[in-house]
C-alpha positions as semicolon CSV with decimal commas, in nm:
position;residue;x (nm);y (nm);z (nm)
1;M;0,000;0,000;0,000
2;H;0,106;0,357;-0,061
3;N;0,196;0,581;0,230
4;P;-0,043;0,882;0,231
5;S;0,235;1,116;0,337
6;S;0,465;1,005;0,054
7;F;0,175;1,040;-0,190
8;S;0,114;1,397;-0,074
9;L;0,484;1,474;-0,102
10;H;0,491;1,330;-0,453
11;L;0,187;1,533;-0,551
12;S;0,334;1,855;-0,411
13;S;0,666;1,804;-0,584
14;F;0,489;1,732;-0,913
15;V;0,271;2,041;-0,897
16;L;0,562;2,270;-0,804
17;S;0,819;2,123;-1,043
18;S;0,851;2,208;-1,413
19;P;0,775;1,933;-1,665
20;S;1,082;1,748;-1,786
21;L;1,174;1,672;-2,144
22;D;1,067;1,312;-2,092
23;D;0,725;1,430;-1,977
24;L;0,680;1,639;-2,291
25;I;0,791;1,351;-2,511
26;R;0,537;1,123;-2,342
27;L;0,265;1,378;-2,408
28;L;0,356;1,407;-2,776
29;K;0,365;1,030;-2,821
30;A;0,013;0,999;-2,681
31;W;-0,147;1,216;-2,952
32;R;-0,408;0,950;-3,028
33;F;-0,516;0,962;-2,667
34;W;-0,555;1,342;-2,683
35;V;-0,764;1,327;-2,999
36;L;-0,996;1,064;-2,850
37;G;-1,004;1,254;-2,521
38;A;-1,103;1,577;-2,695
39;L;-1,383;1,397;-2,878
40;L;-1,501;1,227;-2,560
41;G;-1,498;1,559;-2,370
42;A;-1,691;1,726;-2,652
43;L;-1,954;1,449;-2,643
44;I;-1,985;1,485;-2,266
45;G;-2,028;1,861;-2,301
46;A;-2,294;1,817;-2,570
47;A;-2,476;1,559;-2,356
48;V;-2,484;1,800;-2,061
49;Y;-2,619;2,074;-2,290
50;F;-2,913;1,860;-2,403
51;I;-2,981;1,699;-2,064
52;V;-2,957;2,019;-1,858
53;P;-2,983;2,302;-2,114
54;P;-2,898;2,660;-2,016
55;P;-3,186;2,910;-1,985
56;Y;-3,324;3,105;-2,277
57;R;-3,207;3,463;-2,323
58;A;-3,433;3,729;-2,476
59;T;-3,307;4,070;-2,586
60;A;-3,502;4,397;-2,598
61;T;-3,341;4,709;-2,744
62;V;-3,382;5,075;-2,652
63;N;-3,225;5,344;-2,868
64;V;-3,071;5,618;-2,651
65;D;-2,974;5,948;-2,813
66;F;-2,798;6,206;-2,592
67;N;-2,797;6,474;-2,866
68;L;-2,449;6,596;-2,778
69;E;-2,451;6,867;-3,044
70;Q;-2,766;7,025;-2,902
71;A;-2,679;6,979;-2,536
72;W;-2,327;7,125;-2,567
73;P;-2,312;7,308;-2,904
74;K;-2,008;7,527;-2,824
75;D;-1,820;7,333;-2,561
76;T;-1,513;7,114;-2,567
77;D;-1,493;6,740;-2,619
78;R;-1,406;6,700;-2,250
79;Q;-1,731;6,862;-2,140
80;Q;-1,925;6,647;-2,384
81;F;-1,750;6,340;-2,245
82;Y;-1,842;6,428;-1,885
83;Y;-2,199;6,502;-1,992
84;L;-2,224;6,166;-2,166
85;E;-2,073;5,980;-1,870
86;R;-2,296;6,158;-1,617
87;E;-2,622;6,102;-1,804
88;S;-2,530;5,740;-1,886
89;R;-2,471;5,673;-1,518
90;K;-2,808;5,823;-1,431
91;L;-2,984;5,608;-1,688
92;E;-2,808;5,295;-1,566
93;E;-2,920;5,371;-1,210
94;I;-3,277;5,407;-1,337
95;A;-3,260;5,071;-1,515
96;W;-3,160;4,897;-1,190
97;S;-3,372;5,112;-0,959
98;D;-3,582;4,958;-0,683
99;E;-3,896;5,098;-0,845
100;I;-3,844;4,912;-1,171
101;M;-3,715;4,595;-1,003
102;S;-4,017;4,588;-0,770
103;E;-4,251;4,632;-1,065
104;L;-4,092;4,339;-1,248
105;S;-4,085;4,134;-0,929
106;S;-4,459;4,173;-0,880
107;L;-4,532;4,089;-1,245
108;F;-4,314;3,776;-1,269
109;A;-4,288;3,660;-0,906
110;I;-3,907;3,686;-0,903
111;T;-3,722;3,850;-0,615
112;N;-3,527;4,172;-0,666
113;D;-3,203;3,995;-0,572
114;D;-3,259;3,728;-0,836
115;L;-3,349;3,988;-1,097
116;R;-3,031;4,184;-1,034
117;G;-2,797;3,893;-0,974
118;R;-2,919;3,613;-1,199
119;V;-3,199;3,698;-1,442
120;L;-3,132;4,042;-1,593
121;Q;-2,829;4,186;-1,770
122;L;-2,776;4,528;-1,925
123;S;-2,545;4,605;-2,215
124;Q;-2,517;4,977;-2,279
125;P;-2,257;5,139;-2,507
126;A;-2,332;5,490;-2,371
127;E;-2,515;5,603;-2,687
128;A;-2,724;5,417;-2,946
129;G;-2,872;5,074;-2,870
130;W;-2,902;4,966;-2,506
131;H;-2,971;4,592;-2,486
132;F;-3,187;4,455;-2,206
133;Y;-3,129;4,081;-2,155
134;A;-3,350;3,846;-1,954
135;D;-3,280;3,478;-1,881
136;D;-3,539;3,216;-1,796
137;R;-3,601;2,845;-1,848
138;D;-3,920;2,939;-2,032
139;A;-3,870;3,131;-2,358
140;K;-4,197;3,323;-2,324
141;T;-4,113;3,434;-1,972
142;A;-3,769;3,552;-2,084
143;E;-3,928;3,751;-2,366
144;G;-4,187;3,905;-2,136
145;L;-3,923;4,003;-1,881
146;A;-3,694;4,170;-2,136
147;S;-3,985;4,358;-2,294
148;A;-4,129;4,473;-1,961
149;W;-3,787;4,587;-1,838
150;A;-3,715;4,791;-2,150
151;N;-4,057;4,957;-2,148
152;A;-4,044;5,032;-1,775
153;F;-3,699;5,187;-1,823
154;V;-3,822;5,419;-2,098
155;Q;-4,132;5,522;-1,905
156;K;-3,936;5,597;-1,587
157;T;-3,667;5,788;-1,776
158;Q;-3,921;5,999;-1,962
159;A;-4,086;6,084;-1,631
160;D;-3,746;6,189;-1,490
161;I;-3,680;6,402;-1,799
162;A;-4,012;6,578;-1,745
163;A;-3,920;6,631;-1,379
164;G;-3,583;6,779;-1,472
165;N;-3,375;6,494;-1,327
166;I;-3,241;6,392;-1,670
167;N;-3,123;6,634;-1,938
168;E;-3,409;6,733;-2,166
169;F;-3,206;6,657;-2,480
170;V;-3,189;6,285;-2,398
171;K;-3,428;6,092;-2,622
172;L;-3,528;5,729;-2,587
173;E;-3,720;5,488;-2,805
174;V;-3,798;5,120;-2,762
175;T;-3,691;4,984;-3,099
176;Q;-3,771;4,621;-3,025
177;S;-4,000;4,492;-2,753
178;E;-4,220;4,236;-2,935
179;G;-4,121;3,918;-3,112
180;L;-3,786;3,941;-2,941
181;P;-3,493;3,721;-3,046
182;K;-3,454;3,429;-2,806
183;K;-3,164;3,189;-2,783
184;R;-2,986;2,985;-2,519
185;S;-2,774;3,199;-2,287
186;I;-2,477;2,968;-2,354
187;P;-2,443;2,816;-2,703
188;L;-2,386;2,446;-2,768
189;S;-2,035;2,527;-2,891
190;G;-1,950;2,666;-2,547
191;Y;-2,043;2,338;-2,381
192;I;-1,850;2,136;-2,639
193;L;-1,539;2,351;-2,595
194;A;-1,562;2,343;-2,215
195;G;-1,608;1,966;-2,211
196;S;-1,318;1,909;-2,447
197;M;-1,078;2,144;-2,267
198;G;-1,182;2,020;-1,924
199;F;-1,127;1,656;-2,016
200;L;-0,790;1,732;-2,176
201;T;-0,673;1,933;-1,875
202;L;-0,763;1,651;-1,638
203;A;-0,607;1,393;-1,869
204;V;-0,277;1,584;-1,893
205;F;-0,256;1,605;-1,514
206;I;-0,326;1,233;-1,470
207;F;-0,099;1,134;-1,757
208;L;0,198;1,325;-1,617
209;F;0,134;1,238;-1,252
210;I;0,091;0,865;-1,293
211;K;0,438;0,785;-1,428
212;P;0,515;0,437;-1,554
213;K;0,658;0,216;-1,281
214;M;1,019;0,130;-1,337
215;G;1,235;-0,157;-1,221
216;R;0,970;-0,426;-1,232
């Protein structure tokens, strides 16, 4: 039987030491094993994808126009940059505000924490299209969430513009809130790649660690 302490010492020395030339040669000679391992890992990844598929992701789009030329017609690029950054930050805070999250929570029976941490994602390039993503196991629910979030954002922002909290030159328009594109949040190719790379990484570790026994 192997001594646990010697096994731990062997493991530690292997992890901390650099691979030798012999180790690299062994890896290169086992190319058939790596090819089969990559295929096996890819099959495992694909099987996981179909057995436990990732949630659907729906995307709603809001066009945001800050009208820089009208807001700051005679000022420097630096002032325009600060204006754009300031108003973008305000709009982002509105999108994640308690008011909007509570509204969505009551409509879809999802907690605010889950909405912010798991279900919703916001992609905003400052100006032009802001993308509102919603993930759910049910495609219809994901579509409804994304659409409701985008529309609630526009309505709340327009109310803040009217109240003077947002610059009056900021214009918003929901460009897509019906018949939204829906796809899996992680594509099949991602699972295949992860399965293949994961299997190969594990195989390399085992292949190098379990050295052939000598002197028998």
